Legacy VTK file of the C-alpha trace (Angstrom):
# vtk DataFile Version 3.0
C-alpha trace
ASCII
DATASET POLYDATA
POINTS 116 float
-27.360 -41.612 12.186
-24.271 -42.464 14.167
-21.977 -39.868 15.744
-19.025 -42.241 15.824
-16.012 -40.943 13.959
-15.031 -43.220 11.183
-11.516 -43.913 10.025
-11.892 -41.320 7.244
-12.722 -38.580 9.731
-9.633 -39.294 11.848
-7.200 -39.136 8.952
-7.195 -35.320 8.461
-7.012 -34.738 12.216
-4.124 -37.180 12.568
-2.238 -35.616 9.639
-2.646 -32.132 11.112
-1.503 -33.294 14.542
1.535 -35.037 13.064
2.486 -31.920 11.088
2.256 -29.777 14.214
4.326 -32.146 16.328
7.136 -32.698 13.826
10.193 -30.552 14.497
10.779 -27.674 12.110
13.584 -28.247 9.606
16.908 -26.737 10.582
17.827 -23.778 8.395
21.532 -23.894 7.440
21.421 -20.117 6.820
20.027 -19.326 10.271
23.313 -17.686 11.292
23.304 -15.337 8.270
23.279 -11.647 9.049
19.938 -9.942 8.362
19.831 -6.165 8.619
16.599 -4.311 9.093
14.484 -6.669 11.157
13.693 -3.666 13.367
12.883 -0.799 10.969
13.516 1.919 13.547
17.037 0.707 14.381
19.977 -0.028 12.131
21.906 -2.949 13.628
25.540 -2.408 14.573
27.793 -3.919 11.931
25.159 -3.788 9.182
26.678 -3.296 5.731
26.618 0.284 4.503
26.565 1.321 0.864
29.068 4.151 0.642
28.689 5.074 -3.034
26.446 4.278 -5.970
27.474 5.359 -9.428
25.054 5.315 -12.330
26.714 4.862 -15.692
25.295 5.433 -19.161
23.890 1.887 -19.313
21.886 2.525 -16.123
20.395 5.720 -17.570
19.685 3.971 -20.886
17.762 1.244 -19.047
15.931 3.686 -16.767
14.889 5.874 -19.696
14.010 2.948 -21.959
10.811 3.549 -23.918
10.894 7.314 -23.363
11.853 9.465 -26.303
13.857 12.689 -25.977
13.409 15.430 -25.118
12.974 13.989 -21.651
10.442 15.776 -19.427
11.733 17.773 -16.492
9.812 15.470 -14.150
12.388 12.719 -14.835
15.130 14.689 -13.111
14.394 12.611 -10.013
16.606 9.957 -11.633
19.635 12.110 -10.784
18.851 11.605 -7.095
17.881 7.946 -7.446
20.132 5.792 -5.300
20.507 2.054 -4.934
17.093 1.637 -3.338
14.219 -0.094 -5.115
12.072 1.864 -7.542
9.436 0.381 -9.847
10.191 3.093 -12.425
13.155 1.271 -13.958
11.612 -2.210 -14.020
9.043 -3.643 -16.432
5.502 -3.376 -15.159
2.196 -4.572 -16.550
1.781 -6.040 -20.007
-0.649 -5.363 -22.827
-2.233 -1.964 -23.276
-0.711 -0.785 -19.976
2.857 -1.242 -21.250
3.276 2.331 -22.478
7.064 1.996 -22.547
6.930 -1.237 -24.601
9.206 -3.179 -22.275
7.219 -6.377 -22.892
7.823 -6.802 -26.590
5.762 -9.478 -28.272
7.175 -12.084 -30.649
4.854 -10.763 -33.371
7.316 -8.022 -34.271
5.497 -5.287 -32.401
1.895 -6.011 -33.347
-0.422 -5.086 -30.534
1.929 -2.566 -29.002
0.355 0.020 -26.776
2.077 2.912 -28.557
2.363 2.465 -32.326
5.651 3.196 -34.032
7.989 2.371 -31.148
LINES 1 117
116 0 1 2 3 4 5 6 7 8 9 10 11 12 13 14 15 16 17 18 19 20 21 22 23 24 25 26 27 28 29 30 31 32 33 34 35 36 37 38 39 40 41 42 43 44 45 46 47 48 49 50 51 52 53 54 55 56 57 58 59 60 61 62 63 64 65 66 67 68 69 70 71 72 73 74 75 76 77 78 79 80 81 82 83 84 85 86 87 88 89 90 91 92 93 94 95 96 97 98 99 100 101 102 103 104 105 106 107 108 109 110 111 112 113 114 115
């Protein structure tokens, strides 16, 4: 058995070395402003959201799949701002879709909650 490296053994090593030595592509958006790279400090000049109004369409979307009377626990929506919340976005499909936001093309067959 020979310990000499064949041409096939050098190819992956050469490809890895070439990838490491090539310069990184220049990002044309490198000068874009990014706020929040240091979570404990808000950068000077970072954009500030001064107001966030929720209209009827926002409430209709957030309460989609929930039938009135709405439970008191949903009053948190009154304090919901512009930050991300998974509550008003579709989640898992299938039997876990209790709000029926992933409607199937079969006209509702296989829905998690019948009659909606």
